[in-house]
C-alpha positions as CSV (number, residue, x, y, z in Angstrom):
1,M,0.0,0.0,0.0
2,T,1.4,3.4,-0.9
3,A,1.6,6.3,1.5
4,C,-1.3,8.0,-0.4
5,S,-3.5,5.0,-0.2
6,Q,-2.7,4.5,3.5
7,D,-3.7,8.1,4.2
8,Q,-6.9,7.5,2.2
9,A,-7.7,4.4,4.2
10,V,-7.2,6.2,7.5
11,A,-9.4,9.1,6.2
12,E,-12.1,6.6,5.2
13,K,-12.1,5.2,8.7
14,T,-12.3,8.6,10.4
15,T,-15.1,10.1,8.5
16,Q,-18.4,8.8,7.2
17,P,-19.8,9.5,3.8
18,M,-22.3,12.3,3.5
19,T,-25.2,13.1,1.2
20,E,-25.2,16.6,-0.3
21,K,-28.0,17.6,2.2
22,A,-26.0,16.2,5.2
23,A,-22.8,17.9,4.0
24,K,-24.7,21.3,4.0
25,T,-25.9,20.7,7.6
26,V,-22.5,19.5,8.9
27,N,-20.5,22.2,7.2
28,A,-22.9,24.9,8.4
29,A,-22.6,23.5,12.0
30,K,-18.7,23.3,11.8
31,W,-18.6,26.8,10.5
32,Q,-19.8,28.0,13.9
33,I,-16.8,26.4,15.7
34,G,-14.5,29.2,16.8
35,K,-17.1,31.8,16.1
36,T,-19.7,30.9,18.7
37,T,-17.4,31.0,21.8
38,S,-19.8,31.3,24.7
39,Y,-23.0,29.8,26.1
40,D,-25.6,32.5,26.7
41,P,-29.2,31.5,27.4
42,A,-30.4,35.1,28.0
43,Y,-33.8,36.0,26.5
44,V,-33.3,38.5,23.6
45,S,-35.7,40.3,21.4
46,L,-35.0,39.3,17.8
47,T,-35.9,40.7,14.5
48,Y,-38.4,38.5,12.6
49,P,-38.0,36.6,10.4
50,N,-34.4,35.3,10.3
51,G,-33.6,36.8,13.7
52,D,-30.4,35.7,15.5
53,I,-28.3,36.7,18.5
54,P,-24.7,37.7,17.9
55,I,-22.7,34.8,16.4
56,E,-20.3,34.9,19.4
57,K,-23.1,33.7,21.7
58,G,-25.6,31.0,21.8
59,V,-27.0,27.8,23.3
60,C,-27.4,24.3,21.8
61,T,-30.5,25.2,19.8
62,D,-28.6,28.1,18.2
63,V,-26.2,25.6,16.6
64,I,-29.2,23.8,15.0
65,I,-30.9,27.0,14.0
66,R,-27.8,28.5,12.3
67,A,-26.9,25.2,10.6
68,L,-30.3,24.8,9.1
69,R,-30.5,28.4,8.1
70,K,-27.1,28.6,6.6
71,G,-27.1,25.1,5.1
72,H,-30.7,24.8,3.9
73,Q,-32.3,28.3,4.1
74,L,-34.7,26.9,6.7
75,D,-35.6,29.7,9.2
76,L,-36.6,27.8,12.3
77,Q,-37.7,31.0,14.0
78,K,-40.4,31.5,11.4
79,L,-41.2,27.8,10.8
80,V,-41.6,27.0,14.5
81,Y,-43.5,30.2,15.2
82,L,-46.0,29.6,12.4
83,D,-46.5,26.0,13.3
84,M,-46.9,26.8,17.0
85,K,-49.3,29.6,16.2
86,A,-51.5,27.2,14.2
87,N,-51.1,24.2,16.5
88,F,-50.4,25.7,20.0
89,S,-52.0,22.8,21.8
90,K,-49.5,20.3,20.3
91,Y,-46.5,22.1,21.8
92,P,-45.1,21.7,25.4
93,K,-46.4,24.1,28.1
94,I,-43.3,23.8,30.2
95,W,-42.8,27.5,30.5
96,G,-46.4,28.5,31.3
97,L,-46.9,30.4,28.1
98,K,-50.4,31.3,26.9
99,R,-49.3,32.2,23.4
100,T,-46.3,32.0,21.0
101,D,-43.2,34.1,21.3
102,R,-41.2,34.4,18.2
103,N,-38.1,35.6,20.1
104,I,-37.6,32.3,22.1
105,D,-39.9,29.5,20.9
106,H,-37.5,28.1,18.3
107,R,-34.6,28.3,20.9
108,R,-36.2,25.7,23.2
109,V,-35.3,22.0,22.7
110,P,-38.7,20.6,23.4
111,N,-40.3,22.9,20.8
112,L,-37.7,21.8,18.2
113,Q,-38.4,18.2,19.1
114,T,-42.1,18.7,18.6
115,Y,-41.6,20.6,15.3
116,F,-39.2,17.9,13.9
117,K,-41.7,15.2,14.9
118,R,-44.5,17.1,13.2
119,K,-42.4,17.4,10.0
120,G,-42.0,13.7,9.9
121,W,-38.2,13.8,10.6
122,S,-38.3,11.4,13.5
123,L,-36.1,8.2,13.5
124,P,-35.8,5.5,16.1
125,V,-33.5,6.2,19.0
126,T,-31.0,3.4,19.3
127,K,-27.6,2.7,20.8
128,N,-26.2,1.6,17.4
129,A,-23.6,4.1,16.1
130,K,-24.3,3.0,12.5
131,D,-27.9,4.4,12.8
132,Y,-26.6,7.9,13.3
133,K,-25.6,9.6,10.0
134,A,-23.8,12.8,9.4
135,G,-26.3,15.7,9.5
136,D,-28.7,13.9,11.8
137,I,-30.0,15.9,14.8
138,V,-30.1,14.2,18.2
139,S,-31.8,15.4,21.4
140,C,-30.9,14.2,24.8
141,T,-30.9,15.1,28.5
142,V,-27.8,16.4,30.3
143,A,-27.4,16.2,34.1
144,G,-30.5,14.0,34.3
145,K,-33.0,16.6,33.3
146,L,-31.7,19.4,31.1
147,P,-32.8,19.1,27.4
148,H,-30.0,19.3,24.9
149,I,-29.7,19.0,21.1
150,M,-26.8,18.4,18.7
151,I,-25.8,17.6,15.1
152,V,-24.1,14.4,14.1
153,S,-20.7,15.1,12.5
154,D,-19.0,13.2,9.6
155,K,-16.0,12.6,11.9
156,L,-15.8,9.2,13.6
157,N,-13.8,8.0,16.6
158,S,-11.6,4.9,16.3
159,S,-14.6,2.7,17.1
160,G,-16.7,4.2,14.3
161,V,-18.9,6.3,16.6
162,P,-19.7,9.7,15.1
163,Y,-18.7,12.9,16.8
164,I,-21.3,15.6,17.5
165,I,-21.4,19.3,17.0
166,H,-23.1,21.3,19.7
167,N,-22.8,24.0,22.3
168,I,-22.8,22.5,25.8
169,G,-21.3,25.4,27.6
170,L,-18.2,26.7,26.0
171,G,-19.4,27.6,22.5
172,A,-19.8,25.5,19.4
173,S,-17.6,22.5,19.4
174,E,-17.1,19.1,17.9
175,D,-16.5,16.2,20.3
176,D,-16.8,12.5,20.9
177,S,-19.8,12.4,23.1
178,L,-22.7,11.0,21.0
179,F,-23.6,8.4,23.6
180,S,-22.6,10.3,26.7
181,Y,-26.2,11.4,27.5
182,P,-29.5,9.6,27.3
183,H,-31.1,10.2,23.9
184,T,-34.7,11.6,23.7
185,G,-35.0,12.0,20.0
186,H,-33.3,11.3,16.6
187,Y,-34.2,13.3,13.5
188,R,-33.2,13.5,9.8
189,I,-34.2,16.4,7.5
190,K,-36.4,15.3,4.7
């Protein structure tokens, strides 16, 4: 085996193939690494549609929001707001809201989970790494109760488990923690 083919074999083992759609999601998520450098859950008034907080800040949902906006021109602020407005009873009432709020609704994990399910994007939650493809979105709980959401990367660890791209406290990052938290949802854009 030549040096080039050895390098290619290593690369094939450390990344998974991606569809064009998945590549758009993953690349838009990776684009945030080094730009979103803090975790800031503060409530902010946003422009509408296509509102966003400064790129330096964000939470886990902002990684998803920005990746789908940049990669697929999907404005979750508008899409979630309109779906919630038309189907308010279908969405969680965890925060005691009586009506929609286009500044924050799309930035809440349970609302994204509901929206993704309603769009038909749900997939089975498993513990099999091969079921998680680059560009998939996975929700989970952190510290036993905190909802969290992340994007599956094309990068694989030495056991073939995909890395994830998320903001869990220090800004957008890519790390090897797909199965570190109990999964509550698995979604693929259709």
